C-alpha positions as CSV (number, residue, x, y, z in Angstrom):
1,X,83.7,47.6,-41.5
2,X,80.2,46.2,-41.2
3,X,78.3,44.4,-38.9
4,X,78.2,40.7,-39.3
5,X,74.5,39.7,-40.5
6,X,73.2,36.5,-41.4
7,X,71.8,35.9,-44.9
8,X,67.8,37.2,-44.5
9,X,66.3,34.7,-46.9
10,X,66.6,31.0,-48.0
11,X,68.2,30.1,-51.5
12,X,67.0,28.3,-54.1
13,X,67.5,25.1,-53.6
14,X,68.5,24.1,-56.8
15,X,70.8,26.9,-57.6
16,X,74.2,25.3,-56.0
17,X,76.4,28.4,-56.0
18,X,73.3,30.3,-54.1
19,X,73.3,27.6,-51.6
20,X,77.2,27.6,-50.9
21,X,77.1,31.9,-51.0
22,X,73.8,31.1,-48.2
23,X,75.9,28.4,-45.7
24,X,79.2,30.4,-46.3
25,X,77.8,33.0,-44.9
26,X,75.7,31.8,-42.4
27,X,78.7,29.7,-41.0
28,X,80.8,32.3,-41.0
29,X,78.4,35.2,-39.1
30,X,77.9,32.4,-36.9
31,X,82.0,31.9,-35.9
32,X,82.1,35.5,-35.5
33,X,84.3,36.0,-38.7
34,X,84.3,38.8,-41.3
35,X,85.0,37.8,-44.8
36,X,88.6,38.6,-44.3
37,X,88.9,36.4,-41.2
38,X,88.0,33.5,-43.0
39,X,90.2,34.1,-45.9
40,X,93.0,34.5,-43.1
41,X,91.7,31.1,-41.6
42,X,92.2,29.1,-45.2
43,X,95.1,31.1,-46.9
44,X,92.4,32.5,-49.6
45,X,92.2,36.4,-50.6
46,X,89.6,37.7,-49.3
47,X,88.4,39.3,-52.5
48,X,87.9,35.7,-53.3
49,X,85.5,34.3,-50.3
50,X,83.4,38.2,-50.9
51,X,83.0,36.7,-54.5
52,X,81.8,33.2,-53.8
53,X,79.4,35.0,-51.1
54,X,77.9,36.9,-53.9
55,X,77.6,34.0,-56.5
56,X,79.7,35.7,-58.8
57,X,82.5,33.1,-58.8
58,X,82.8,29.2,-59.3
59,X,84.8,27.6,-56.4
60,X,86.8,24.3,-56.6
61,X,86.2,21.7,-54.4
62,X,90.0,22.1,-52.7
63,X,88.6,25.2,-51.6
64,X,85.3,24.3,-50.7
65,X,87.4,21.8,-48.1
66,X,89.4,24.3,-47.2
67,X,86.6,26.7,-45.8
68,X,84.5,24.4,-44.6
69,X,87.9,22.9,-42.5
70,X,88.8,26.5,-41.4
71,X,84.8,26.6,-40.0
72,X,84.9,23.4,-38.1
73,X,82.2,21.7,-40.7
74,X,82.0,18.9,-42.9
75,X,82.8,20.0,-46.6
76,X,79.2,18.3,-47.5
77,X,77.7,21.1,-45.0
78,X,78.1,24.1,-47.2
79,X,76.6,22.4,-50.5
80,X,73.3,20.9,-48.1
81,X,70.6,23.0,-49.0
82,X,69.0,24.7,-45.5
83,X,65.5,23.5,-45.9
84,X,67.5,19.7,-45.6
85,X,69.5,20.9,-42.4
86,X,66.0,22.3,-40.8
87,X,64.4,18.9,-42.4
88,X,67.0,16.6,-41.3
89,X,67.1,18.2,-37.8
90,X,63.1,17.7,-37.2
91,X,63.1,14.2,-38.1
């Protein structure tokens, strides 16, 4: 199993799949979860979680809701560019 590492660089705010992938990985790593654990928590396959984190697949809104629920966050947080989250926390 690989070490849990947060994403190294911020995603392009205009690339929603990149934002989702970044946020999924960030929130997952912050919980100390592997992709397998996130998949187990939300009833999805690990290969699906991996593919979404690598921007390989589009994802259904219902699956975004499942992942957000498992991570204990509102679903919109997975789609919010980290740059916007940082700006919100400063103001």
